[in-house]
N, C-alpha and C positions, 0 to 999 in steps of 0.2 A: 504494500500500500504506500503510495507516495505521500509526501508531507501534505500536499493540497487535499488529497482524498481523506487523509486522517483528520485534518483540521475541519474539513467540510462536515464530516460525520459528527465531530464534536460540536460544531456550531449548530447544525440542524437539530441535534438531540437536546441541546441546551447544557451538555455536560461541562462546557467551558465557561458558563455564565457566572457561576459562583455568586448568586444573588444573596443579599443579606436583608433582613427586615430593618427598616429605618429606625433610628433611635426614637424613643417615645417623645422627646421634646428637646429642642435646641433653640436658643434665642440670642440675638444680639440687639434686640429692640431698644435696650436701655443704654447702649453705647452713646457717648456724647459726641456725635458727629452727624453729618447729613445723610439723606436717604441713600444716595449712590454709594457712599462709603460703607453704610450699614449693609446694603445689599452685597457689596463685595466681601464684607466680613462674614456674612452668612454663607457665601460661596466658599470662602476660604475655610470656614469651619467644616463645611461639608467635605472638602478635599482632605482636610486634616484628619477627619474621622472615618474616611472611607477606606475599608480594608483593600489591600492590593491583591491581585491574583495574576500569576503567570502560569499558563497551561503548558503541558508537554508539547514540544515541537513548534511552539510559537516563535516567530521571528519579529513580528510587530506586536507590541504588548500594550495593555491598557484596556480596562472595561469598567462599566458602571456596576459596582457591587452593592452600593447602599440603596437599593431599590428592590421592592418585592417583584417577583415574577408575575407574568400575566395571570390575572385571576379568571380570565375567560368571561363569558356572559352568563354565568350561572344565576345571577340575580335579575336577568332580563334587561339590564340597563347598560348603557355605554359608560365607560370610565375614561373618557377622552380628557386627559389631564394636561394642564399647562403649568408653567412656573417651575420652581425648584423641585416640586414633587415630593418634598420631605418637610417636616415641621420645623423648618429653620425660620423663625420669626425675625423680621427686621423692621417691620412697621409698628409704631407704638401708638398709644392712645392720643397723644398730641397730634400726630399725623392724621389720624382718623377724624379728629375734631376739626382740623384745618381743612381737609379735603372733603369732609362730609361723608366719607366712605372708606373702604379698604380695597384698593385696586392692586395689591401686591402680586396677585396672580393673573393680572391682565397681561396678555402677550399676543400680539398679532401674528407672530412667527413668519413663515415664508421668507426668511432672510437668505441672502446670497452674498456672503462676505468674500473678501479676497485674501486667501491664505498665503499668498506670496508675501504679504506684508510681514507676517511673523517669520517667514523663512529668510527674509532679507534683513530683518532687524535683530532677531533673537529675543528671548524673554528678558534678559538683562537690558538689552537696548531699549525695549519698551518701558521697563520700569524706570530707567534713567531718564528717558525722554519725558515721562510724566512728571517726575520730580523736578527736572529742570524747567519745564513749562510752568510749574507752579510759582516760579520766581519772577515771572513776567509781571509787569505793571498793567493795571487796567482790567484785571480779571474780577468777575463778580463771584458771589457766593456759589452760584450754580457751577461755574467753571472750576473753582477750587475743589468743590465736592466731587465733581466728576474725575478730576486728575488724581485725587487721593484714592478714589475707588479703583481706578485703573491700576495704580501701584499695588494696592492690596490684593486685587483679584489675580494679577499675574504673579505676585509672590506666592499666592495660594497654589496656582498651577505649577510653579517651580517646585514647591514642596511636594506636590503629588508625584511629579516625575522623579524626584530624589528618593521617594519611598520605593519606586520601582527599581531604582538603582540598587538600593539596599536589599530588596527582596531577591533580585537576580544574583547578587553576591552571596546571599544566604543559601540560595538553592545550589549555587555553584560549588559550595563547600561540600555538599553531599553527592555531587555528580562526578562523573569522570568521562574521559574520551571526548567525543564530539559534543555531547550534551553539555559538558563543562565549558568547552570552548564557546559554544553558542550563548550560554548564560553570561559568561564573562564579557562577550561582545555586547550583549544587551545592556549590561551594567555600564560598560564604557560609553555606549551611545547615550543612555539616559543621563549619565553624569555630565556629558558634554552639552547636550541640547537643553539641559535644565537652565542654562544661562546663555551659552554661546550660539551663534548662527550655525546651521548645519553646513557641511562641506560635501559630504558624499550623498549618493542617491538614497541609501538606506537611512541615513541620518535625517534627510529631508522628509522622507515618508513618515518616519517615526514622530518627528516634531509636528508634522501636519496632522497626524492622527491624534496625538495628545491634545493639540489645540482644538481640534474638532470635538473631541471628547469633552473638553472643558466647556465649550460653547453649548453643546447639546445638554449638558448638565445644567447650565445656567438658564437655558431657554426651554429645555425638555423636548422640543419638537422642531422639525422643519428648518434646520440650519444646513444649507446645501453646499456642495463642494466647489462649484465653479468649474473652470477650465483646467482640469488636472493635468492633461497632457502638456499644455503650455507652461503651467506652473512648475511641473516636475521635470520637464524636458531639459531645462538648463542645468540640472544636477546629474543627468545621466552620464555624461562624460565617457570615460573608458570603462565604466562598470561592466562586468561580465554580463552578457545579455541573458544567459540562463538564470543568473542570480537576480537580475532585474525582474525577469518574468516571475520568479518565485516570490519576490517581495511584493509585487503588485497583486498576485493571487492572494497572498496573506492579507494585504490591505483590504481587498474586496470582502474577504471573510470577516474582517473586523467591522466593516461597514454594515454587515448584517447583524452585528452584535446586539442591537436593541429590539429586534423583531418580537421578542417575548415580553417586553416590558409593559405594554399598555393594550387594553382591549377597546376596540370601537365596534361599530356594527360590522366592520370588516373582520372582526375577531382578532386579527393580528395586523402587522404591517402599518402601524400608526405613523411610523417615522417617514417612510417613503421619500428618501433623499435622492438627489439628482446630481449626476456628473455630466458635464458638457465636454464633448470631444470634437475636434476637427475645426472647419471653418478657416478663417484668416486671422492674421495678427493685426494689432492696431495700425500697423503701417500698410496693411492691405496685402501682404504676402501670405502665401500658403502657411497654415499653422500645423498641418499634419506632420508628425515626426515619429521617431521610433517608439516613443512612449505611447503614442496613439495606438499603434499596431500591437504593442504589448498589452494594452488594456483590452483591445478587441479579442485577442486570444484568451486572455484571462476571463473575460465575460463568458465565453463559450465553455471553458473548462470548469469554472466555479458553478455556473448555472444556478443562480439564485435570483429571486425576483426583486431583490433590492441590493444596491441602489439602482434607480432608473438610469438609463443612458440616452441622452439627447444628442444626436449626431448632426452637426452642421455640414451640409453638403454644398461645397462651393465649386465654381467652375475652375478654380486654381488648384484644387486638391488633386493629388495623384490618383489614377484610376484604381490602384490597389486598395484605396481606402473604402470606396463603395463596394468593391468586390468582396473584401473581407467582411464588411458590415452585413452584406446580403447573406453571406454564409452563416453569420451568427444568427440573424433573424430566422433563417430557414431551419436552424438547429433546434428551434423551439424557444428561443429567448424573446418572448413577447414583452420584454421590458425595454426595448430599443425603439426610439422614435427618430424620424428624419425631418430635417428642416431645409427649406430652400434658402440657403445662406445669402445668395446674391440679392434676392428680393427683400428679405427681412432687413438687411442692412440699408438698402435703398429706401424702404418705407420709413425707417427710423430717421434717416437723414432728412427726408422730406418734412418730418415732424419737427426738425430743428435740433436733433441730437448730433453733436459733433461727430464727423466720420470716424475719428480714432476711438471714440467711445462706442459708437454703433457697431464697429467691427469687433468689439470686445465683449459682446453680449453672451450671457449664459442664462441659467434658469434657476428660479428659487423653489419651484415645485410644479408638478404637472407640466403645463405649458406656460407657466407664469414667467414671462421673459423679464430679464433684469440685466444690468451691467454690474457684475460682481464687484463689490467693494466701492462702488461709485454712485449707485442709485438704489432707490427703494420704490419701485413702481407699484407694489402691491399695497393697497388697493383704494382708490378714491370712491368707488361705488359700483353699483350694477343695476341693470334693468332686466328683469325677467320678462321676456317678450310674451310668453304664453300666459303667465299670470296677469300681465297687464292687459292682454287681449280679452281675457274672461271678465275682468273688472270693467273694461270698456263696454263689452256687450251686455253686461248686467245693467248698465246705466242707460244704454240706448241701443235700439234694434230697428229703427226706422230710417232707412237710407234709400234714396232714389236709384242709386247705382253702386256697383262694387267700387268704382273709382271714388265715389263720395265716402264710402265706408273706409277705404284705405287712406284717404286724405285725412280724415278725422282721427283714425288710429295713429297715424304718423304724428299728428299734432299732439296726441297724448304722449307718445314716445318722447317727443321733444320737451314737453312740459316736465315729464318725470326725470329725464336726464338733467335738465337745468336745475330742478329742485335738489337732486342728490348732490350734484357737483357744488352748488352754492352752499348747501348745508356743510359739506366737507370743508370748503374753503373758509367758512366762518370758524369752524372748529380748529383748523390749522392756524389761522391768524390768532386765535385765542391761546393756543399752545405756545406760539412764538413769544407771547408776553412772559411766560415762565422762563424760557431760554434767555431772554434779555434781562432777567432779574427784576421785572416789573411785577412784583408779587401782589401789591395792592390791587392793581387792575386785574390780574389773573384770578385772584380769589374773590374779587367782587363779581366777576363773571360767573364763578361757580355758585355764589349766593343767588344770583339772578336766575340761574337755571335750576337751582335746587340740588345739583350734582355736577361733577366734572363733565364738560362737553366731550362727547365721544369723537375722537379723531382717528378713525380707522383702527381702533384697538390699542392705541398708544397712550401711555400715561406716565407722568413724572414719578408715580409711585412704584413703577415696575421697570427700573433702569436695567441696562445690559452692559456693564463696563467691560466685560471680557470680549464680547462680540464687537462692541463699538470700535475698538482699536483696529479691527480688520476692515474698516471703512475709511476712505479718504474724507477729510473734513472734520471727523470727530476729534482727533488729537489736535489738529490745526486750530479748530475753533473752541476746543475744550468743552465739547457738548456731547451728551449721550446720544446714541443712535435714535432713541425714541423722540428726541427733539429735532430730528431731521436736519442736520447741518451739512448734508451731502452736496457735492458739486453739481449733480444732475437733479433738477427739481421737477422733472416730468412725473406724472402719475398715470396708472392704468385705469381704464373703465371697461366693464365687462357687459356685453350683451348676452344674456343667458336664454335658455330654452328656445333656441331659434327653430329647431326642426318642428316642434309641436306648433309653434306660431305659423310657420310657413305652410305646413300641411293643413292646418285649420283654416287659414285664409283661402287656400286653394279649394278646399272642400266647400266652403261657403260660396265662393265664386261659381263653382260648378253646379251645386244643387239649388242655390237660392236665385242667383242672377242669370245664369246661362240656361240651365234646364228648367228652372222655376218649379222644381219638384216639391220643395218645402219652403216655408217662410223662415225668416231668421228667428222669429219667436218660437216656431216649432223646433228648430235646431237647438236653441238655447234651453228650452224647456226639457228636451230629451237629455241634454248634458246635465242639467240641474238634478234630474231624477236618476242619473247614472244609467241612462238608457233602460229604465225599468219598464216592464210589461212588453207585450207582443209588438206594439207599434214602436216602442223604444228600441227593441232589438232589430227591427227592420231598418230604422233610421241609422243605427250604428253600423250595420252591414253596408248600407248605401254609402255612408261617409268613409268607411274603410276602403271601399272600391274606387274612391276618387283618386286622381293622380297624386303621386307622392314625391317628395324631394329625394334626390339621389338616383334618378333614372335617366338623366340627360334629357329631361322633358321640359321644354321652354314654358309650357303652361304653368308649371310650378316654379321653375327656376327663375322666371322673370319676376315673380312675386318676391322670391328670396332676395334677388339682386336689388330690387327696389327698396324693401324695408331695411335690409342689412346695411346697404351703402348709405341710406338715409341716416340710420343711427350712427354710423361711423363718422359721417360728415357733421352731425350734430356735436359729437365729441370734439371734432376739430375746432369748433367755435370757442372752446373754453381753455382758459389757463388756470393753473393753480394759484393760490394766493401769493406764492413766491415767484410767479412768472413762468413756470414750466408748462409745457403743452400737455393737455389731457390726451392720452393715447388710447384710442378706441380699439377694442379687441372683441372677439367672438369666442365664448367659452362656456361650457356647461359640464362641470364635474358632478360627482355624486348622483348618478341617474336614479337610483332607487329612493334615496331619502328625499331628493327634490320632488320626485313624483308623489310621495306620500301626501303632501299638502295641496296638490293640484287637482281641482275638480275635473270631471270628464270634459274632454275637449272636442271641438267639431271635426277633428280628424278621425274620430271613432275610438279614440283612446279612453278606456274606462277611468273612473276616479281612482286616484291613488296608485295607478300603474306607473312603472318606471318611465322616465323620459329618455330621449336619445342623448348620447354624448356629443355635445356641440353640434357640428354639421354632419355627423354620422347619420345615415338613413335610419329611420325608426325600425325597430325589430320587425322582420317579416315583410318589409316594403321594398327591399332592394331587388327588383325584378329583372334588371338588365345587366347585372354583374358589376364587379368592382370598377371596371373602366368607366362605366356610366356614372357611378357614384363620384369618382374622381373628376369626371368631366363636369358634373353639376357644380362641384366645389370650385373648380377653376374659373367659373364664370364671375365670381365675386372679384371686383377690382383689387388686386393684391396691394396696390399702393395706398389704399384706404385703411388697410389692416396694419396698425402700428404697435400692436401689443399681442395679446393671446390669440391663438387660432388652433383649431384641431379638426382633423378628419380622421376618424378611425374606421377602417374597413376590415371586416372579418372575412378571411380567406379560408376556404377548405384546403387543408394541407395537401390533398390530392392534386390540386392545381399545379403545385411546384415539384411533384415527385418526378424523378427521372433525371437524366444527365443535364437537361437544359433548364432546370428549375431556377437556378441562380440567374441565368440570363433573362428569363421571363420576368423575374422580380426586378432586376435592374432596369430592363426596358420599360416596364410599367412605371417605375418611380421616375425615371428620366423624362418620360413622356408627360407625366403629370406636372412635373416641375417646369418643363418647357412651355406647357400651356398656361402657366401662371399659378399653379398650385403652390401653396406655402408650406404645408406641414402634413405629415402622414404618420399615423400610428398603426402599423399592421398588426393584426391579431390572427395568427396562422394556427389553426387548430383542426382537429378531427372531431366533429360533433358527436359521433358515436363513441369516441374515446371519452368525451366529457360525460356522457350518460353512464358509461361503464365506471368512471371514476366516482360517481355518486354512489354506486352500489358496492364497489370494492376500493375504497380510498387508499388502503394500504399498498395497493399495486401501482398507484399513480401519484406518489408523493412528490415527484419532480415536475409535474405538469404545471407550467406557468401560463397564466392568461392575463390579458390586458383588460382592466376594468374601465378606466378613463385615462387620466394622466398617471395612474398608479397601476401596479401589477401585483399579482399574488399567486401563491400556490393554489390551484383550483380547489383542492381537497380541504384547504383551511378556511374556505369561505362559508358563510351561512347558506342554508338551503335556498333562501330567497335570492341571494346574489348568484348562486350557481344556476338557478332556473332562469334568471334574467340573462345570464351569459349564454346559455343554450338557446334561448329564444332569439338571440341576435342572428343565429345561423338558420332560422326557420325560413 
């Protein structure tokens, strides 16, 4: 058994997790310092008290031990947790009285830091920089508190790494031969990177992992890795390539470390972190390097659903990049996505993002585009097009023509987009008062609202000193990431549930205005009753038979193009309070839970049924094959999409079986991108295999499926999600 095979077995079984029950109570709330420094002290206390664990054959070490393992869903409820995840109190009664609440566990997550910052500076470099910055004149209380917190947080991370050095030395005393040598090397690396900058490839990977471990403990979820081939490529040097391959495989197994920690309605995989590979460098040159190809080989060998891999396919990339990536996808790795790099960069430049920044984009989760370490696009707000449509029809159903209906619906879209953006901008302007040290004005605003104004899940009560350092602007302006001091001020806006809105409008056009088979009152009444009774069932079947999105049918696609491009242009009209462009995107994650609250819709979808993933055809409606689905998607003007976008197509694995399967896949993807397609998440599965996996899960433990922007082992999903996945292939 190889090292990778052994470690994979240990990882999947949980044998190498070594979880501990959290201490019953820890507190730093009474320390005489600011909120940021107290949060850092809480983090340091957690590091200081966290037992260390080094498993057999590990080359990259470090794990979260002071957390209980996944409890599962035995109580019928999700335990989707944010914050430190342990009882380390840092907010006191004076804070709660001042803010009017306790927001210590508020955390918007979805962050995409730049880990090259820590690799370039080293931990001691960051601590020294924070201490030197505190000596500058003109700093306010918020600035000093932040810098003190940074120094404390990174001293805590330093201490954790030194504990691993000590543990490796202790284990080495009882070992011999190769095991002893490997443990001594682990100790040497930990001792060095606890303060100094890394020099070798393995040192860089180990420091990157320890830093990510620290940030994920600080935030608990959704701290993504960014462009690891670019970040680590400069450290590869003359490293033996087999050694480098082994190190990356060990890193990928470490990245799966937290899959057992928290249960959601997914049951597992709450973390769902993302690595970005490929594309171009900030100077516009090809970014694919040897580390890129090492990662692709490691993905195939490790074969685990986390982390996700988003591949930027640029015209400047060498052909072997897409060739190898296609091989990985066809091997069953349904956690790999493809992005039309040339067009995404162009659309962001049109939005006003500087070319060198636009070329450096990565992802913070799912398809949430960001510029790692320089922006925080997630999230100014969203409009759920299907929910909005049903509210619109509830209020009015008397229209002279479909064109009149569509015009008024679009006016409602514009009204909702304006309301959400203006509300966010007011909150952002209010939060800026705190950053500027204008506490009287800030707290007067809280009193006027009765509670802190929500600013996209950010709060001064939940600072992130460890993560903040990995963003440009935070150290320079001495402000926490939650106060948004970043150089790029653009924000994303999401148009959700598009497929249901498109299909519903097409069905209304067909049955009410073209065929005049039903009135709009009759359609809406049937939806309100969830198609109850014999007449309701007939109406549902008629609506289901209407033209549907994803079949290269202009009857439907023209409606999609109209409303989606309208919504994206509306986003273009707005700036953030800091002057950044609002970036319009099309995105719908969480198809099952989103569908729970949506009433029956005029496309024939029953109440509570799952919705489609973004611009993916609704389950059972893709009648003309995947090329037609991609053709429909490519009709949307790609230059209007400046943020999220997703088309997921489910392919029968049999399509690609045979010697030319890889060529078929590459030809399909290239044709889609050439036609203007932006992004593709292939889901290549055998539907009969999925059904067998429900009956005999122990035989299909390695079966990976794509849910939306996240993937999972099929057998680990709830029955509800499994059924939804199978329905996509109907």
